[in-house]
NUKELUM-963561 format. One line per field, with one value per residue (C-alpha): z, y negated, x; residue number from 1. Coordinates in steps of 0.02 Angstrom, whole numbers, plus 32768, in hexadecimal, padded with zeros to 4 digits. Each point is the difference from the previous one (the first is absolute). Example, Ala and Ser with C-alpha at 12.3 -4.5 7.8 and 13.67 -1.06 7.14 Angstrom:
BEGIN
c3 <- [8186_7FDF]
c2 <- [80E1_7F54]
c1 <- [8267_8045]
dovex <- [1_2]
END
This chain:
BEGIN
c3 <- [27F9_7FCE_7FA2_7F4E_7F83_7F61_7FE6_7F61_800B_7F85_7F7F_7F54_7F4F_7F68_7F4E_7F90_8029_806A_80BB_8028_80B9_8058_809C_8053_80B9_804D_8092_8014_80B0_803A_7FFF_7FB2_7F62_7FA5_7F7A_7F70_7FA2_7F72_7F5D_7F5F_7FCD_80B0_8007_8069_7F88_7FD9_80BB_8019_7F6F_804D_80A9_7FAC_7F9A_7F5B_7FCE_804B_804E_7FB8_80B2_80B1_8050_8051_80A7_801F_80AB_801C_7F64_7F75_7F5A_7FA7_8062_8020_7F5A_7FF4_80A7_8053_7FB2_8046_807E_7F85_7F96_7F7B_7F7F_7F7E_7F79_7FB0_8041_7F78_7FFB_7F86_7FAF_7FC2_80AE_8092_8097_8068_7F87_7FF4_80BD_8004_7F7E_8032_80BA_7FFF_7FA8_809F_8055_7FE1_804A_8032_7FA9_80AA_801B_7F4F_8016_80A7_7FAC_7F65_8076_805D_7F5E_7FCB_7F70_8045_7F93_7F65_802F_7F70_7F78_7F85_8037_7F50_802B_8098_8005_802A_80B1_8015_7FC3_8086_8087_7FBF_800A_80B7_8023_7FAE_806A_809F_7FDF_8026_80A8_7FED_808D_7F8A_7F75_7F79_7F9F_7F6A_7FDD_8047_7FE4_7F48_7FA1_809B_8020_80A5_8058_7FC2_803A_80AD_800A_7FD2_8084_8082_7FCE_8010_80AC_8038_7FC7_805D_80A1_801B_7FB0_8014_7F46_7FC4_7F65_7F85_7F9F_7F66_7FC4_7FA6_8063_8090_8065_8001_804A_807D_803D_8021_8002_80A2_7FB2_7F53_7F8D_7F6F_7F72_7F71_7F6E_804D_80A4_80AD_802E_80A8_806D_80A4_805B_7F9A_8096_802A_7F4D_7FED_80A0_7FB1_7F5F_7FD8_803C_7F8B_7FDA_7F81_7FBA_7FB2_7F9E_7F65_7F66_803F_7F67_8019_80BB_7FDF_7F8E_8087_808A_7F9B_7FF9_80B9_8027_809A_7F95_7F6F_8032_7FCE_7F8E_7FC8_806D_7FB3_8035_7FB2_809D_801E_806B_8050_8077_808C_80BA_8055_8056_7F54_7FC8_803F_7F9C_7F66_8011_8014_7F62_7F97_803B_7FE2_7F50_7FDE_800E_8055_807E_8024_8071_8045_8042_805D_7FB9_801D_7F76_7FB4_7F56_8035_8052_7F69_7F80_8066_8014_7F47_7FC6_8073_807B_8093_8047_8007_8090_7F8A_7F6A]
c2 <- [1F4C_806B_7F84_803D_7F70_8068_80AD_8064_8080_8091_7F81_804F_7FC5_806F_7FD4_807E_80A3_7FB0_7FEA_7F69_7FF3_8097_7FE2_7F92_7FD6_7F88_7F86_7F5F_7FB7_7F4D_7FAE_8090_8009_8097_8050_804A_8078_807B_8027_7FA8_8036_8037_7F8A_7F70_7F73_804B_8006_7F4B_7FC7_8057_7FB0_7F54_8025_7FEB_80AA_8065_80AD_8099_8035_7FC5_7F56_7F85_7FAA_7F5B_7FB0_8077_7FC9_8079_7FC6_8058_7F9B_7F5A_7FF1_7F74_7FB8_808E_7FBB_7F50_801E_8063_7FC3_8069_8002_8089_8014_7F5A_7F6C_7F99_7F43_7F71_8003_7F4C_7FBC_7FEC_8073_7F72_7FE1_80BB_8008_7F69_804B_80B7_7FE3_7F7E_8064_800D_7F60_7F7D_8025_7F7D_7FED_8008_80AF_8034_7FC5_805B_80A7_7FD9_7FDB_80A3_8063_7F97_7FA6_7F50_7FBE_8044_7FC6_7F83_8077_8055_80B3_803E_7FDA_8073_80AC_8098_7FFF_7F49_8028_8086_7F84_7F7F_8084_801C_7F45_7FF6_8088_7FB6_7F5E_8062_8035_80B0_807F_8092_7FF6_8085_8003_8070_800B_7F51_8003_8031_7F93_7FB5_7FFC_804A_7F57_7FE7_80AE_7FDC_7F5D_8058_8086_7F7A_7FA5_80A0_8023_7F4D_8007_80A4_7FDE_7F47_7FE5_80AB_8012_80B1_8033_808E_8015_806D_8019_807C_7FC1_807B_7FB0_7F5D_8057_805C_7F5A_7FA6_8075_803D_8081_804B_8071_8065_8031_8077_802B_7F8B_8061_7FD0_806C_7FB3_7F68_7FC7_7FA0_7FEF_8032_8098_803E_7FEF_8064_808F_7FF7_8052_7FB3_7FEB_7FAE_7F7E_8027_7F7D_805B_7FEB_8060_8012_8061_8083_8003_8029_8090_8043_7FEF_805A_809C_8012_8032_7F8E_7F66_801F_7F64_7F8D_7F72_7F58_7F70_7F5B_7FAB_8087_8066_80B2_8030_80AD_8043_8045_801D_7F7E_8087_8040_7F5C_8028_80A3_7FA5_7F80_8089_805A_7F62_7FCC_80B0_7FF8_7F63_7F79_7F5A_7FDE_7F48_8019_8082_7FA6_8062_7FD1_8018_7F90_7FDC_8027_80B1_801A_7FBA_806B_809E_7FDC_7FDA_8093_8074_8028_7FA8_8022_7F77_7FD3_7FD9_8076]
c1 <- [15C9_7F6D_7F91_7FE6_8010_7FF6_7FB6_7FE4_7F74_800D_803A_8000_8022_7FE8_802C_7FA7_805B_808A_7FEC_806D_7FCF_7FB6_7F94_8084_7FEE_807E_7FF7_8064_8003_8006_80AC_8060_8068_7FBA_806C_7F9B_8071_7FFC_805A_7FCF_7F51_7FD1_7F6A_8046_7FD5_7F56_7FDA_8037_7F94_7F6A_8024_8005_7F64_805D_7FBB_7F72_8011_7FAB_7FD7_8022_8011_8079_7FE5_805C_7FEF_7F6E_7FA1_7FD5_8048_7F71_7F80_8058_805C_807F_7FC6_8061_80A0_7FF5_808D_806C_8092_8054_808B_7FE7_8085_8034_7F9B_7FAB_801E_7FEB_80AB_8001_7FD8_8076_7FFE_7FBB_7F70_7FDB_7FF6_7F8C_7F8A_8001_8013_7F75_7F7A_7F99_8037_8088_80AB_8080_80A7_8054_7FB9_802F_80B3_800A_7FE1_8068_8090_7FDF_8019_8098_7FA7_7FEF_8090_7FA7_7F51_7FF7_803F_7F88_7FDE_802A_80B6_7FFA_804F_7F98_8042_7FD2_7F50_7FF5_8032_7F84_7F78_802C_7FFA_7F55_7FB1_804D_7FA1_7F61_804C_7FB8_7FF4_8022_8081_800E_80A4_801C_80BC_8023_80BC_7FFD_807B_8050_80BB_803F_7FF5_7F4E_7FD0_8048_7F9C_7F5E_8020_8020_7F61_7F98_804B_7FDF_7F4A_7FE6_805F_7FE1_7F56_7FB0_7FDF_7FDD_8063_7FE1_80A1_800E_80B3_806D_8097_7FFB_808B_7F9D_7F68_806E_804A_7F5C_7F69_7FB3_7F8C_7FF1_7F9E_8045_7F8D_8024_7F8D_7F80_7FF6_803D_8095_802E_7FD7_804A_8088_809F_806B_7F95_7FFE_80BC_801A_7F9F_8063_80A7_80A2_8091_80A5_8039_80AC_8071_8086_8069_7FC3_7F4C_7FC6_8089_7FDD_7F49_8030_8075_7F7C_7F7A_806A_7FD7_7F4C_8000_801E_7F88_7F9B_8090_7FCA_8047_7FC4_7FC9_80A3_806F_801C_7FC2_7F6B_7FF3_7F7C_8068_7FFC_806E_8069_8037_804F_80B2_8002_7FC0_808B_8083_7FC7_8000_80AE_8045_7FB8_8066_7F7B_8025_7F75_7FE0_7F68_7F87_7F65_7F78_7F55_7F48_7FBC_7F57_804A_802C_7F56_7FA4_805C_7FE7_7F47_7FE2_8069_7FA1_808B_7FAD_7F54_7F7D_7F8F_7F73_8007]
dovex <- [1_2_3_4_5_6_7_8_9_10_11_12_13_14_15_16_17_18_19_20_21_22_23_24_25_26_27_28_29_30_31_32_33_34_35_36_37_38_39_40_41_42_43_44_45_46_47_48_49_50_51_52_53_54_55_56_57_58_59_60_61_62_63_64_65_66_67_68_69_70_71_72_73_74_75_76_77_78_79_80_81_82_83_84_85_86_87_88_89_90_91_92_93_94_95_96_97_98_99_100_101_102_103_104_105_106_107_108_109_110_111_112_113_114_115_116_117_118_119_120_121_122_123_124_125_126_127_128_129_130_131_132_133_134_135_136_137_138_139_140_141_142_143_144_145_146_147_148_149_150_151_152_153_154_155_156_157_158_159_160_161_162_163_164_165_166_167_168_169_170_171_172_173_174_175_176_177_178_179_180_181_182_183_184_185_186_187_188_189_190_191_192_193_194_195_196_197_198_199_200_201_202_203_204_205_206_207_208_209_210_211_212_213_214_215_216_217_218_219_220_221_222_223_224_225_226_227_228_229_230_231_232_233_234_235_236_237_238_239_240_241_242_243_244_245_246_247_248_249_250_251_252_253_254_255_256_257_258_259_260_261_262_263_264_265_266_267_268_269_270_271_272_273_274_275_276_277_278_279_280_281_282_283_284_285_286_287_288_289_290_291_292_293_294_295_296_297_298_299_300_301_302_303_304_305_306_307_308_309]
END
């Protein structure tokens, strides 16, 4: 698909002497799940707030469904739904009543429709409970149900799985995929969980210090990135120290699950295994990888070139 649903045009936000977003140009196409990535402080949330007209840009503009946000104002956001940080609800009221009030601001909404979406986010059995009794993760899911009531064509999600347990995260991923594949909804997904984006995003952009570093198909970008291997071994801290004595393995770092990541040509894996075994380490697994996490870290740390410096 080539239809552009969302476009930022030299979008810039300056706070006194700090440039939070620097002439950012990204394009989100119809029906895709677009991963919007960057380290903390990169400018992701500032960009999303400008797109949603919660703050105003210093320079530049945003086009949504072809309409200029600068010219059309909130009218450009009529087909947009968003969850930014923790959704705000009336804590003393039930989820059902919150949905009736907030979802019916423009026109009344039926309880049948409300329950349909509460069931979709696994909250139907808690529909009558005060929202103040909800966990943070439940609040996140209620926020998703609320924006789905509007049946938007573009959904913007800023860290949608924050506070969710693994099952809740899986359910949110499945919901995003369903909205995109079965209903043609376009999704802009900002997340610090790179494996989540890798599992569901079709295209992505990475920003750093407010500037676009790279944008493109997730598969194409990963093909350009370095390959590597994930090592599962006993005594990982000692194994890293051993590996770093060899110039070829200086990229070794602890992976988020306790394993060891190394950038390495796949043909070199047997030799790596031999050296670790000869050094007395018990190797449980050597898994070839070409992950978004590796690509992201290399890009941010300056080891990987960017298409859009």
